[in-house]
N, C-alpha and C positions, 0 to 999 in steps of 0.2 A: 191762598196757596194754589199753585198751578198743578194740574194733573201731569204736565210734562216735567220729567226729571231735570233739574238743573245740574250744572257741573262747574267746578272751579278748576281752572288751569293755572298752575303756578309756573310762570314762564320766565326764563332768563332772557333779558334784553340784549345781552352781550355788552361790548365795551363802547357802544356809541351808535353809529349810523346803521342803516339798513344793511350795509355791506357785511356786518358782523352779526346779523340776526340769523338764527337757524331757519331752514325752510319750514319746519313744523311750527315754529313761532310765528312766522309770517302767515301761514295758512290759518292759524287760530285767530290772529288779529283781524284778518279779513272777514271773519264771521262773528266777531264779538258783539254781544249785546250790552255788556257792562265792562268797562276798563278801569281797573283800580291800579294806579301806577305810582312809582317813586319819583322824586324830584330829579334824580340824576339820569333818568331815562331821556334819551335824545328826543327832542320835540318832533323830529321827522317821523318817528315811529308812530306817533299819534295819528298821522294822516293815513295810516294803513287800515284803520277801523272804519266800518260803515258810518255814514253821516248821522244816522239815528242812534248810534251807540252812546250810552251814558258814560262820560269820562270823569273820573274822580281822582284828583291829585292828593295823595296821602303821604307825600315824601317827608322824610325827616332830615332837616338841615340844621346844624348847630346855630343857635341864636335866632331862629325864626319859628313862628307858630307852626305846629304840625299836629296831625292826628296821632293819638297814642295807639299802642298796639291793640288794646282791647276794643277800641272803636273800629279799627281795621278788621279785626276778627269778626265782629258783629256784622259789618257790612258784607263780608263774604258769605256768612251764613244766611243773612236776610235775603239777599238776592238769589242765592242758590235755591232756597226754599220756595221762591217765587217762580222757579222754573227757568231762570236765566242762564245763559252761557257767559261765565265771568272769566276774564283774564286778569290775573294778579301779576302785573308786570314789574319785575325787579331788575335793577341794574346788574350787569355781570351774570353770575350764576346764583340762583336762589339758595343753594346749599352752603355758600361761603359767606358767613356773617350776614345772612339775609333774613334771619328770624323765621325761617320757614318752619321750624319745628313747632312753634307756637301756633301757627296757622293750620298746620296739618292736624294737630291735636284737637283744636276746636271744631274743625270740619268733621273729623272722625266721631267726636262726641255727638254732633248734630246729625249724623248719618248722611252727610253730604258727599256726593261723588267728587273726586278730584283726580287730577293727573299732573305729574311732575314733568316739566320740559326743561332740560338743561340749557345753560347759556355759556358763552365764552367769558371766563373770568378775567378781569384786568390783572389779577395776580400772575397769570400765565402770559396773556397776550401783550400787555404793555411792555414788559422787558423785551420780549421777542421783537416787537415792532420798533423798539429803540435799538435793536442790534445787540442785545445782551442775552447770551444763553444762560439758563439757570443751572445747567449741569455741564460738567466737563470731565473727561477721563482722568485728568491730573488734579484739577483745581477744586472740583465740587462734585462729590459723589451723592449729595443730597441737598435738599433745600426745605425750608419751613415757611409756611404762610401764617402770619399773625396779624392781629389788629393792634394798633397803637392807641386805641381809644382809652384804655385804662391800664397804663404800663405798670402801675403798682401791683397789679394782680398776677403779673407774669414772672416766671422763674428765669431770671436773667443769667444766672450761673449756668443753667443747662443750655439756654439759647445761645450764649456766647461761644459754645463749643461746636455749633452747627456751621457747616461750610458756607451756606448762602442763606440769607434772611430776606424774605419778601414781606414788606410791612404795608398794610392798608390803613387808612383813616388815622394817619399819624401827623397830619399837618400842624396841629397845635402842640403835640407832645414830643416833637423831634429832639429838642434839647435834652429832655429827660431820658429819652431812649439812647441817645449818643453817650450821655454820661454813664448810664447803667452798663452799656456794653464795654466802655473803656475801663470801668471799675472791675469788670469781670474778665479782663484779659484781651479784649480786642485791641489791635494796634491802631493808633491814630492815623497811620499811613494807609489803612485798608481802603481800597477803592469803593466809592459809594455813588449811587446814581439816584436821581429823582426824576420820574416821568410824570408830567402833568397832562391831563386830557389825552391819555394814550390812545392811539388809533384814530384820532380825529384830525381835521386840518389844523386845529389849534395846538397840536402836540408840541410840548417843549421838554427838553431834556437838560438836566444839570449833571455834570460829571465832576466829582471832587474826591476828597478823602473824608474818612470818618471824623477827623479832627477839624476839618475846615468847612464841612457842608453847612453847618448851622449859620455861620457868618455869611456864606455865599447866598443863601436864600432868606436872609433875615427880613428883607423888605417885600417878600413875595407871599401871596396867598396860595397855600398848597392844598387846594381842594378843587377837584379830586386829584389825588396823586398816589403813585406807587413808589415806594422806596426800596432799592435793592442794595444790600450790603454784602460784599464778598469779593474774592479775587476774580470772579468771572466778569465783573464790571470792566476789568482791564482788558478783556478780550474784545470789547466793543470796537468794531472797525467799519461796520456798515449800518446805515440807517434804513431798515427795511420798511419804515413807515412812509417812504416817498410815494406820493401819488401825483400823477401828472396834472390833475386839476385841483390840487390842494390850494386853499386860499381863494378859490374862484367862486363867486356867487352867480349862479345861473338861473335866469328867469325862463321857465318852460311854459310856453303858450300851448294849451291843450283843450280838449273837450271836457266840459264839466262832468264830473262823476265817472270818467273813464279811467282805465287802468293807468297806474303810475309806473309802468314798465320803464319808460324813458328816464324818469327821475331816478329809479334804482340803478340804471346803467351809469348815470352820471355820478351818483353817490359812491358807487364802487370805485370810481376813479378819484375820489377825494373831494368832489365839489359839494358846496352847499346849494341846495335847490329850493327855489321859491316857485310854486306852481300858480299860474294865472289862467283861470278858465277863459278862453277866448272863443269858444264854440259851445252851443247848446244843441244837442242831438235829440230830436223828438220824433214821434210818429208822423206820417204824412197827413195832409189835411183830409184825405179820404183813402180808405182801403179798397175802394171799388175796383180800381184798375188792377191792383195786385191780386185781388181775389179772383178776378176773371182770368188772369194769366195762369194762376195756379190750377184752375179748373181744366185748362187745356195744355198742361205741361208736356204731355206726350207729343205735342205737335212741334216742339222745338228741338233743334239739333245741338245747340250750344247754350249754356247759361254762363254769362260773364259777370264776375264780381270785381269791381274796381276798388272796393274799400271793405274794411272789417265791419263798418256800420251797416252796409248793404246786406252782408251775410246775416248779422244778428237780427235785423228787423225782418228779413225774408223768412228765416226759420222760425221766428216767434209767430209770424202770421201763419206759416205752414202748420204749426202745432195748434194754433187757435182753430184752424179749419179741420182739425182732426187728422192731419197727415203727418208724415215724418220723412226722413231722408230716402226711404224706399220709393217715394213718389218721383224721385229723380232718376230712377232706373232707365237706362238707355240714352240719357242726356249727358253730353260731355261738358266738363266744367273747366273754365279758364279763370284765373285770378291774376291780379296785378300786385306783385310784391310778396315777400316772405311772411310778413305779418298777416296779410289776408289769407294766405295758405294755412298759417298756423291756426287762425280762427276757424277756418273750414274744417280742419282736422278734428276740432272739438265736437263736431257733429258726425264724426265717423267717416268723413269723405276726404279723398285725395284728389287734387286738381289734375286734369289731363294736360294742362299747359300753363306754364308761368313764363312770361317774357323775360329774356336775360337781363334787361336793363331796369327791371322793376318799376317801369313807368308805363302809363296807358298808351303813350304815343308809339311805343315799340311793339305793342301787342299785335297790331295788324301786320307790321313789317316782318314779323317772325312767326306768323300764325302757321301751325303745322299742316294745314290742308287748305285746299281752295275754298274760298268763301262764297263762290258763285252759287246763288239760290239756297244758301243756308239760312234757316230760320233761327234767329238769335234773340234770347230774352236777356235784357239788360236792366236789372234792378238798380236804381240810382237815387241820388239826392233829388229832391223835388225841384229846387231852383238853385241857380248859381253854379252848377257844375260846368265843366268844360265840354264842348261839343265836338272836339276834334276826333275823338275815338269813334263816335257814331258816324261822323262824316266819312272817315276812312273806311269803316266797315261797309257802308253803303256803296262807296266808290268801287269796292271789290265785288259787288254784286250781292251782298248779304241783305236779307230782310230783317230789320232790327225793330223790336218792340221795346221802347223805353218805358219803364214803369216807375213811378214815384214810390219809393220804399221808406224814405225817412226825410226829415227836414233838418237843415243845418242853419242855425241862426246865431246872432250875436247876443251875449248877455246884456242885461239892462245897464250895468255899470261895472267899472273896473274893480277887481278885488282890492280891498283896502290894504292888505299887507303888501301886495305887489306895488301899489301906488306909493306906499310909504318908502319902500326901499329904492324905488326909482327916484323919488324926490330927494332922498338923502344921498343919492349917487353911490349906493352900495352895490349896484348890479354891475358885474363885469361882462356878462354874456347874455344875449337873448336868443333863444332858439325858435325857429319856425319850421313846422312840418307840413305846411300846406299854404297855398295862396290865401285861403280864407282866413287862416289865423293872422296873416299879415294885415289883411283888410280890416278885420275886427279889432286887432290891436291898435291900428292907426285910428279907427273910429273911437275906441274907448279913451285913448289918450287925448284926442281932440275934444271929446265931450268933457273930459275932466278939466281941461284948460279953459273951458267956457266957450271957445269957438275954434274953428280950424285955424291953426297957426303953424305953418310948416317951419317957420323960423324957430319957434319954441320947441317943437318936436325935435328938430335937428340939434338944438342945444342940449336937450336931455340925452340924445343918443350919441352925441359926439365922441364920448369916451367909452362907449359900450360896443363890444364886438357883436356883430350881427351874423348868426350862423343859420344856414339854410340846408334843407334836406335834399334839394335838387334844383335843376335849371329853371323850371317854371316858378317855383317859390322864390328863387333868387331874383328873377325878373320882376316879380311883384315887390320884393324888398327894395330894389333899385328905384322903382316907380314911386313908391310911397314913403320910403324911409331914407332914400338917397344913397344907399350902399348895401353891399353884401361882402362881408369880410372872409367868411369861411363857407365853403360849399362841400357837401358830402360827395365822394366819388361813387359810393354805393348808396342808392336812394332808399335807405332804411334807417331805423332808429340806431341800430348797431353801427351803420356806416357813418351817421352823423356824429356819434360818440367817438368813433375812431378818428374822424377828421379833427374834432376838437382836441383830442389827446395828441395827435401828430403836430398840430400847430402850437397849442399852448404849452404842451410838455417839452417841446424843443425850443421854447423861448422866442417863437416868431412873433408873439404878441405880448 
């Protein structure tokens, strides 16, 4: 048993992707030590937990082996008493047919700390995203949410009198439910809807009547699905679930272990995201140069950061040497890009200058003061970075000290899941946010094919849209991959997302 108190968080996963997860839920997943989750939880949510988090699938699905509730309860107590931070992740909202009462009871009996974190229930969200309001001034003054799991236990005489019925877990018992409602006075002509995979790119909606719905879906597996019965179904005239990137599988090339902010932006637009680590960010081969620069920080006029990685490693080293942001008093700060500025803000600092075009090339052209005889410290990648910025700074009379602050390398091999979807031709779009990711992607693909074969690579990429964050990355895409289909106008992750939405959403690809 650990001296550190453990805690169990009973978290609602919402109706599917990260787009419908609460901010509190995301924060907890980012720091989880043990994740105990249901089978209906979207697999992309599992990527939010740390790499060393223990993940246990205890989902209950009809016809498949699963953990019983007593086993789940014991897991929660056991890990909590070990001092772990446990996330019990349930689809939708834990309080709606989520067996949360049993888990709360056993945690209370064992004196385990717990916290309830609500989620968006499919009972509310799925009808809305299918364009069906559950209430209406004239047609529905109330609605009831019920489970169709055991229809024999329900009071159908009372239920038949309620304006709108929202039924969960009724895929197998739909014929029995329809029969009971008709026997108790509901008309066969009453509008009825079934929403399967509500809120996801796979969402499907069937609109029929109570009398015909069973025949319409007789050959369909209705799991998971939400059934809506009532006159409000007839009000459906807009499908709010439209997402511009729905149905698109996007391969995101990124640095291993770094934030999945870009993935979340794409998922919010309906895309399915496969992350492929194409960079490894590690400390420099030696800290000697940076340590010496930190000792004489007061001698510099400007400190320029061209990447978020430069900031992170610079401040990590600053802390290791017993310093903090106060050591930068009197030094002006310049950054390239909004993301870099955002990372700097985490250290309590605001940049004095951000170039308008968010690229290093425009930093010198738009610099707010004369660079003549200015001493500039430039923490940067150890090898492989572009030299144009330093060259331009020196041309303007600046004295520039370049310091290796981190290394950026290529992973040893391609991610197995990424390679599988590429081979199966399931990828629609590949995104690149730097020239290095393009170089490394090309290397990993070539390595997987056994030897460099531009013809084979071209064949794989022929039907895939190549999307780039900016001109320099686009140039590398042309050189190594033979094309760039989409380029962001604003050279940020948000800008690249907007470019994809504008092109794909408008049917240009």
